[in-house]
C-alpha positions in Angstrom: 19.1 -25.7 -33.3 16.6 -23.6 -35.5 12.8 -24.4 -34.6 10.7 -25.3 -38.3 7.5 -25.1 -36.6 4.9 -23.0 -38.5 3.5 -20.2 -36.2 0.2 -20.5 -34.9 -2.7 -18.0 -35.4 -5.2 -17.0 -32.6 -7.6 -19.8 -34.9 -5.5 -22.4 -33.2 -5.5 -21.4 -29.8 -9.5 -21.8 -30.1 -11.1 -24.8 -28.5 -14.1 -26.5 -29.4 -16.4 -24.9 -26.5 -18.6 -22.1 -27.1 -18.5 -19.0 -24.5 -20.8 -19.0 -22.4 -21.0 -15.7 -21.2 -23.7 -12.8 -21.7 -23.9 -11.2 -24.7 -22.4 -7.4 -24.2 -19.8 -9.3 -21.7 -16.4 -7.7 -22.0 -14.7 -10.9 -21.3 -15.0 -11.9 -25.1 -12.5 -9.4 -26.3 -10.4 -10.4 -23.9 -10.1 -13.7 -24.8 -9.9 -12.4 -27.9 -6.8 -10.7 -27.5 -5.0 -12.9 -25.5 -5.4 -15.9 -28.4 -4.1 -13.0 -30.8 -1.7 -12.1 -28.2 -0.6 -15.4 -28.1 -0.3 -16.4 -31.6 2.0 -13.5 -31.6 4.3 -14.5 -29.3 5.0 -17.5 -31.2 4.2 -19.5 -28.7 2.5 -23.1 -29.2 -0.5 -24.7 -27.3 1.5 -27.4 -26.1 3.3 -24.9 -24.4 0.5 -22.7 -22.7 -1.2 -23.9 -19.3 -4.1 -21.3 -18.2 -5.2 -21.4 -14.5 -8.1 -20.3 -13.1 -9.9 -20.2 -10.0 -13.8 -19.0 -9.7 -16.1 -16.7 -11.5 -17.3 -15.7 -15.1 -13.7 -14.6 -15.3 -12.6 -18.3 -14.7 -14.3 -20.0 -17.1 -11.4 -18.6 -19.5 -9.4 -22.3 -19.8 -12.0 -24.0 -21.7 -12.6 -21.6 -24.5 -8.5 -21.7 -25.4 -7.1 -25.0 -27.1 -4.0 -25.2 -24.5 -3.6 -27.1 -21.1 -6.1 -25.6 -18.2 -7.0 -26.0 -14.8 -10.0 -24.7 -13.8 -9.4 -25.0 -9.9 -11.5 -23.8 -6.3 -12.4 -20.4 -5.6 -9.1 -18.1 -4.7 -6.4 -20.8 -5.1 -5.2 -20.0 -9.1 -2.8 -17.7 -8.2 -1.4 -21.0 -5.8 -1.8 -24.0 -7.9 -0.1 -21.8 -10.8 2.6 -20.7 -8.4 2.9 -25.0 -7.9 2.8 -25.4 -11.9 5.3 -23.2 -12.3 7.7 -24.1 -10.1 7.4 -27.2 -11.4 7.3 -27.0 -15.0 9.3 -23.6 -15.3 9.6 -23.7 -19.4 5.6 -23.9 -19.0 4.0 -20.5 -20.0 1.8 -20.3 -17.4 -1.3 -17.5 -17.2 -3.7 -16.9 -14.7 -7.4 -15.6 -15.2 -8.8 -14.4 -12.3 -11.7 -11.7 -10.9 -11.8 -8.8 -8.6 -13.6 -11.5 -6.0 -11.3 -14.3 -7.0 -8.2 -12.5 -6.3 -8.4 -9.8 -4.3 -11.2 -11.4 -1.7 -11.1 -15.0 -0.9 -7.7 -15.5 -2.8 -6.2 -12.0 -1.5 -3.6 -13.5 0.4 -2.3 -16.0 -2.7 -2.4 -12.7 -4.5 0.4 -10.9 -2.0 2.5 -13.9 -1.9 2.2 -14.6 -5.2 3.3 -11.3 -6.4 6.4 -10.5 -3.7 7.7 -14.2 -5.1 7.6 -13.1 -8.2 7.7 -16.5 -10.1 7.4 -16.1 -14.0 3.8 -16.1 -15.0 1.3 -13.8 -16.2 -1.8 -12.7 -14.6 -4.6 -11.4 -16.2 -6.9 -9.7 -13.6 -10.8 -8.9 -14.3 -12.3 -6.2 -12.9 -15.6 -5.7 -13.0 -16.3 -4.4 -9.8 -18.8 -6.8 -8.7 -19.6 -10.7 -8.5 -21.3 -11.9 -12.1 -21.0 -15.5 -11.3 -22.8 -15.5 -7.8 -25.5 -12.9 -9.0 -23.9 -9.6 -8.3 -22.6 -9.2 -4.9 -20.7 -6.5 -4.2 -16.7 -6.9 -4.5 -13.6 -5.8 -3.2 -13.1 -3.0 -5.9 -17.0 -2.1 -5.5 -17.8 1.9 -5.8 -18.8 3.3 -2.5 -22.4 3.9 -2.7 -23.4 0.8 -4.9 -26.6 -0.6 -4.4 -26.0 -4.6 -4.8 -27.7 -7.5 -3.0 -25.6 -7.4 -0.7 -25.4 -4.1 -0.3 -29.1 -2.6 -1.0 -28.5 0.6 0.6 -25.4 1.0 -0.9 -21.6 0.1 -0.7 -19.9 1.6 2.2 -16.3 0.2 2.2 -13.5 2.4 0.1 -12.5 0.2 -3.0 -9.2 -1.7 -3.7 -7.2 -0.2 -6.1 -5.8 -2.9 -7.5 -2.5 -1.3 -8.7 -1.4 0.4 -5.7 -2.1 -2.9 -4.1 0.4 -5.2 -6.3 3.0 -2.4 -6.5 2.9 -2.4 -2.5 3.0 -6.3 -2.9 6.9 -5.6 -4.6 4.9 -6.7 -8.5 7.8 -6.3 -10.8 5.4 -5.8 -14.0 1.6 -3.6 -13.1 -0.5 -2.8 -16.2 -3.8 -1.7 -16.1 -6.2 -2.0 -19.5 -9.7 -1.6 -21.1 -11.8 -3.9 -22.6 -12.8 -2.2 -25.6 -8.9 -1.0 -26.4 -8.4 -4.3 -28.2 -5.3 -3.6 -29.9 -4.4 -1.8 -27.3 -4.8 -4.5 -24.6 -2.9 -6.9 -26.9 0.3 -5.0 -27.2 0.3 -4.9 -22.8 0.1 -9.1 -22.9 2.5 -9.6 -25.1 5.0 -6.7 -22.9 3.5 -9.0 -19.8 4.1 -12.5 -21.6 7.8 -10.9 -22.7 9.0 -9.9 -18.6 10.4 -12.5 -16.9 8.8 -12.4 -13.5 4.9 -12.1 -12.5 3.3 -9.9 -14.6 0.0 -8.5 -13.7 -2.7 -7.0 -16.0 -5.9 -5.3 -14.2 -8.8 -5.0 -17.1 -11.5 -2.7 -16.5 -14.5 -5.2 -17.8 -17.8 -4.4 -18.0 -20.6 -6.9 -16.7 -23.9 -5.8 -18.7 -26.2 -7.7 -16.4 -24.6 -6.9 -12.7 -23.0 -3.8 -13.1 -23.6 -2.2 -16.3 -21.7 0.9 -17.7 -19.4 0.9 -14.0 -16.5 2.3 -16.3 -18.8 4.5 -18.7 -16.8 7.7 -18.1 -13.2 5.7 -18.9 -14.9 4.4 -22.4 -17.2 7.2 -23.7 -16.5 8.9 -26.8 -17.3 12.4 -25.7 -15.4 12.1 -22.3 -12.6 9.0 -22.6 -9.8 11.9 -23.5 -10.3 13.7 -20.3 -10.5 10.9 -18.1 -7.4 8.8 -19.0 -4.5 9.1 -20.0 -2.1 6.6 -22.0 1.2 6.2 -19.7 4.2 5.3 -23.0 7.7 5.0 -21.7 10.0 7.7 -22.3 6.7 10.7 -23.1 5.2 13.3 -21.2 2.1 12.6 -19.6 -0.4 14.7 -21.8 -4.3 13.8 -22.8 -7.3 15.7 -23.3 -9.9 15.7 -26.3 -6.9 17.9 -27.9 -3.9 16.7 -26.4 -3.9 20.2 -24.6 -3.6 19.1 -21.2 -0.7 17.9 -19.2 0.4 16.4 -15.9 4.1 18.1 -14.1 5.0 17.0 -10.9 4.7 20.8 -7.6 7.4 18.5 -5.7 5.2 14.7 -4.9 2.0 16.5 -5.7 0.6 16.3 -9.7 -1.1 18.9 -11.2 -3.5 19.5 -14.0 -1.5 22.2 -16.8 -3.2 23.9 -20.0 -0.6 23.2 -22.3 -2.1 26.8 -24.2 -1.0 28.6 -21.5 2.5 30.3 -22.8 3.7 30.1 -19.2 3.6 26.2 -19.3 6.5 25.1 -20.7 6.8 21.0 -22.2 10.0 20.7 -20.3 7.8 21.0 -16.9 5.8 18.2 -17.4 6.2 14.6 -16.1 8.1 12.3 -18.5 7.0 8.4 -17.9 9.5 6.6 -16.5 8.3 2.1 -16.3 11.7 1.5 -14.2 10.8 4.5 -11.5 8.7 3.6 -8.6 8.2 6.1 -6.7 6.6 7.9 -9.7 4.9 4.7 -10.4 3.4 4.5 -6.8 2.1 8.5 -7.4 0.8 6.9 -10.9 -1.3 4.4 -8.7 -3.0 7.3 -6.9 -4.9 9.1 -9.8 -7.6 6.9 -8.2 -10.4 9.7 -7.9 -13.8 9.3 -9.4 -14.4 11.5 -11.7 -18.6 11.6 -11.5 -17.9 12.9 -8.1 -14.1 14.8 -8.0 -13.7 17.8 -8.8 -10.5 19.1 -10.9 -10.0 14.7 -11.0 -6.9 13.8 -12.0 -6.9 11.2 -15.2 -6.8 7.5 -14.9 -3.8 6.3 -15.2 -3.7 3.4 -18.4 -0.4 1.1 -19.7 2.3 -0.2 -18.0 2.9 1.7 -14.6 6.0 -0.1 -13.6 8.3 -2.5 -14.5 11.2 -4.0 -12.5 14.2 -6.9 -13.2 14.2 -8.8 -9.9 15.1 -12.7 -9.8 12.4 -15.2 -10.2 11.5 -17.6 -7.5 12.0 -20.6 -9.4 15.6 -19.5 -10.1 16.6 -18.7 -6.7 15.2 -22.2 -5.6 16.7 -24.2 -8.6 19.6 -21.9 -7.3 19.6 -22.9 -3.6 18.6 -26.7 -4.6 21.7 -26.8 -6.4 24.1 -25.3 -3.7 22.7 -28.3 -0.8 23.3 -30.6 -3.3 27.2 -29.7 -4.4 26.1 -31.0 -7.6 25.6 -34.4 -6.0 22.5 -36.3 -6.7 20.7 -37.0 -3.3 17.5 -39.4 -2.7 14.6 -37.6 -0.8 15.5 -39.7 2.7 18.9 -38.0 2.4 16.7 -34.3 2.1 14.7 -35.1 4.5 16.8 -36.6 7.3 19.2 -33.0 6.5 22.2 -32.5 8.9 20.7 -32.4 12.0 19.4 -35.8 12.6 20.4 -38.8 15.2 19.8 -42.6 16.3 18.7 -43.4 19.5 20.0 -46.5 20.6 
């Protein structure tokens, strides 16, 4: 049967609530591109649920005209998992932050990723706790002075991409809040992926951690400090696209493409299906401000894997146990290993 419903626009996904984020906050850009991508995908407002925990990013459900759940700190993944399992036909999105997902919600995050439910996680990473007034988070840089680290952070920051890959992620990506069109396309790819998609967003907090990503967004430095991943394309970067990455065994090396001794055939070709190389790319995590000959920070889709989803496996198991027959809850709870005592 042909669907004759008219396609919605981003405006149709806009709620009547005014976003209560600070001027200049990267969350505004993420919200707009999320609405754009939902419209591009042909989704309907009644088909979408946005689930969040606690934090600035977790206000997002109020600002989209869809179903939404504003939950408790660190539990967005657990709530979304239950929702998707019970209502697999819905498009489920999780809006979470580096503190909400990777600190108090870290255990839920790991197990959601490995279970591979068909839902989309947009992880706002501003490397700080913004809503609770500037405590350092799991992704804060070493040396950052905050209200809870007045002499500077001594923890090594968590690498979200590496953590997600290590947890069995089947769609792993990273974008910048200022790259609107690019973010929009990655959101759409994430939604089209069948499984748990994770998109980490480097998002500026102008109040408590302003400029955290300037090295990757500044016009003068961006081309030399970032590299955009395109499936099937060589890893090339630089203001004049004159630098490339090649692998010396398993060691990535920067090469000068103006050097006559360097052949284009030497360059690393990105393959979204190659998990080994995705893990190497995740290791491009040095700080360009403190590390000499620093590898560029990758942006885009690191890895995509086709793997069965949790809800499909669960449905198959239930069908197998029932043998095609309908049963009662009492029979399910009793199972095959019960007996009566007279």
